Structures are given as structure tokens and as C-alpha cells.
C-alpha positions in Angstrom: 48.0 73.7 82.1 51.1 72.9 84.1 53.0 75.5 82.2 50.5 78.2 83.2 50.4 77.4 87.0 53.5 79.4 87.9 52.4 82.4 85.8 48.8 82.4 87.2 50.0 82.1 90.8 51.5 85.6 90.4 48.0 87.2 90.0 45.7 87.9 92.9 42.1 86.4 92.7 40.8 90.0 92.5 42.1 90.1 89.0 39.2 88.0 87.8 36.7 90.4 89.5 38.4 93.3 87.9 38.3 91.7 84.4 34.6 90.9 84.9 33.9 94.5 85.9 35.7 95.8 82.8 33.7 93.4 80.6 30.5 94.8 82.2 31.7 98.4 81.7 32.5 97.7 78.1 29.0 96.2 77.5 27.4 99.3 79.1 29.5 101.7 77.1 28.8 100.0 73.8 25.1 99.8 74.6 24.9 103.5 75.5 27.0 104.7 72.5 25.1 102.6 70.0 21.8 103.7 71.4 22.6 107.4 71.7 24.7 107.8 68.5 25.1 105.1 65.9 21.7 103.6 65.9 19.6 106.5 67.2 16.2 106.6 65.6 16.7 103.3 63.7 14.0 100.7 63.6 14.5 97.8 66.0 17.5 99.8 67.5 17.2 98.1 71.0 17.3 94.6 69.4 20.3 95.5 67.2 22.1 97.2 70.1 21.7 94.1 72.3 22.9 91.8 69.6 26.0 93.9 68.8 26.9 94.5 72.5 26.6 90.8 73.3 28.7 89.9 70.4 31.5 92.3 71.1 31.7 91.3 74.8 31.6 87.6 74.2 35.1 86.1 74.6 34.1 83.4 72.0 34.1 86.1 69.3 37.5 87.6 70.0 41.0 86.3 69.1 42.5 87.3 72.4 41.0 84.4 74.4 40.8 81.5 71.9 42.6 78.3 72.5 44.9 76.7 69.9 
């Protein structure tokens, strides 16, 4: 953590809010696109859409935010 302190000090606290907003936007876009296009008319579409959107916007499932 001490290595990251000088780097993190360069960013304003609003960056966290912006990141959170972008994650929310991504979740809404994925939900809308899957509902309107990819899974339109499919059985259990709402359940599938929710599961996919949650998976894609969960940082635990992406390589960009995993620790060592």
C-alpha cells in the first residue's frame, strides 16, 4: 500500500464517484441491450439479463481489478 499512496494522492475524491457512475451506466446499458436485442422474446429473459449484467459489472469477475 505505501507504494500506491503517492499515486492515489494525485486523484480527486470525485474520481470514485465518477467510476461508480460509469459502472451504473454500464449495468443499465447491458441490461437494456440484452433485453431489447439479444434476449428479446426468450423464456426467462429478465432472470438471464439480471444474471449477465451483474456478472459483467462485478469487479470480482474482471482481470482489471484483481490482486496478485
